[in-house]
C-alpha positions in Angstrom: -10.4 9.7 -12.9 -9.9 9.8 -16.7 -7.4 12.4 -17.7 -5.8 12.6 -14.2 -2.3 11.4 -13.6 -1.9 8.7 -11.1 -0.6 10.0 -7.8 2.2 8.3 -6.0 3.6 9.1 -2.6 7.1 7.9 -1.8 7.9 8.0 1.9 11.5 7.5 3.1 11.7 6.9 6.8 15.2 7.2 8.3 14.3 7.1 11.9 13.4 4.2 14.1 13.3 3.8 17.9 16.0 6.4 18.1 13.5 9.1 17.0 10.1 7.5 17.7 7.8 10.5 16.8 9.5 11.1 13.4 9.3 7.3 12.8 5.6 7.1 13.7 4.8 10.1 11.6 6.3 8.6 8.5 4.4 5.3 8.9 1.2 7.2 9.8 1.4 9.4 6.7 2.1 6.3 4.5 -0.8 4.3 5.9 -3.1 7.3 5.7 -2.2 7.8 2.0 -2.9 4.1 1.3 -6.3 4.4 3.0 -7.0 7.4 0.9 -6.4 5.4 -2.3 -3.0 6.9 -3.1 -0.3 4.6 -4.5 2.4 4.4 -1.7 6.0 3.3 -1.6 7.5 3.2 1.8 11.3 3.1 2.1 12.9 1.7 5.3 16.3 3.3 5.7 18.7 4.0 8.6 17.3 2.8 11.9 13.9 2.0 10.4 15.5 -0.8 8.5 15.0 -3.0 11.6 11.2 -2.9 11.0 11.6 -5.0 7.9 12.3 -8.0 10.3 9.3 -10.0 11.6 8.1 -8.9 15.0 10.2 -5.7 15.2 7.3 -3.3 14.5 5.3 -4.9 17.2 8.0 -4.0 19.7 7.7 -0.3 18.9 5.4 1.8 21.1 4.6 5.5 21.2 1.8 6.9 23.4 -1.2 8.2 21.5 0.1 6.7 18.2 -1.4 3.9 16.1 0.6 0.6 16.5 3.5 0.6 14.0 2.7 -3.0 13.3 -0.8 -2.1 12.0 0.5 0.8 9.9 3.2 -1.3 8.3 0.6 -4.1 7.6 -1.6 -1.5 5.9 1.1 -0.3 3.6 2.3 -3.9 2.8 -1.3 -4.9 1.9 -2.0 -2.0 -0.5 1.4 -0.4 -1.3 5.0 -1.2 -1.5 7.7 -1.5 1.2 11.4 -1.4 0.3 14.4 -2.0 2.5 17.5 0.0 1.6 20.2 -2.3 0.3 23.1 -0.6 2.1 21.1 -0.1 5.3 20.3 -3.8 5.4 23.9 -4.9 4.7 25.2 -2.6 7.5 22.8 -4.3 9.9 23.4 -7.9 8.7 19.8 -8.2 7.4 19.5 -10.6 4.4 16.6 -10.4 2.0 15.4 -13.8 3.2 15.2 -12.4 6.8 12.5 -9.8 6.0 8.8 -9.9 6.3 7.0 -11.3 3.3 6.4 -8.6 0.7 9.4 -6.4 1.6 11.8 -5.9 -1.3 15.4 -4.9 -1.0 16.6 -2.1 -3.4 19.0 0.7 -3.5 19.3 4.4 -4.3 18.8 4.1 -8.0 15.3 2.6 -7.4 14.5 5.3 -4.9 15.5 8.1 -7.4 13.5 6.4 -10.1 10.4 6.3 -7.9 10.8 9.8 -6.5 11.2 11.4 -10.0 8.4 9.5 -11.7 5.6 11.6 -13.1 2.9 12.3 -10.5 5.2 11.3 -7.6 5.8 13.2 -4.4 8.6 12.2 -2.1 8.7 12.9 1.7 11.7 12.1 3.9 11.3 11.6 7.6 
């Protein structure tokens, strides 16, 4: 891979149980990219913020979709998962409440990641 710029996929998911297909698509794309060797940063915003809490992803179910808990675990294992600062605050989620490995950051960090060389950003 000499001479090739590192590729990064930044996925912002704004949907949760309120829009299950869109939510599942975002997690599926992020986990698929990780499995393909792409550097992935998954942002949990809006209603998806709840999935930063232990056990919440296990409660999500969508027919014919991979378990959200497994997709999240794959991204946590090989990528980065970030919970939106404002989204967490609006829901009363403190950083110490989240799953190990989830960081809390705001818009400035998202913009930095999305505009980095070799990055592509998707919003669901």
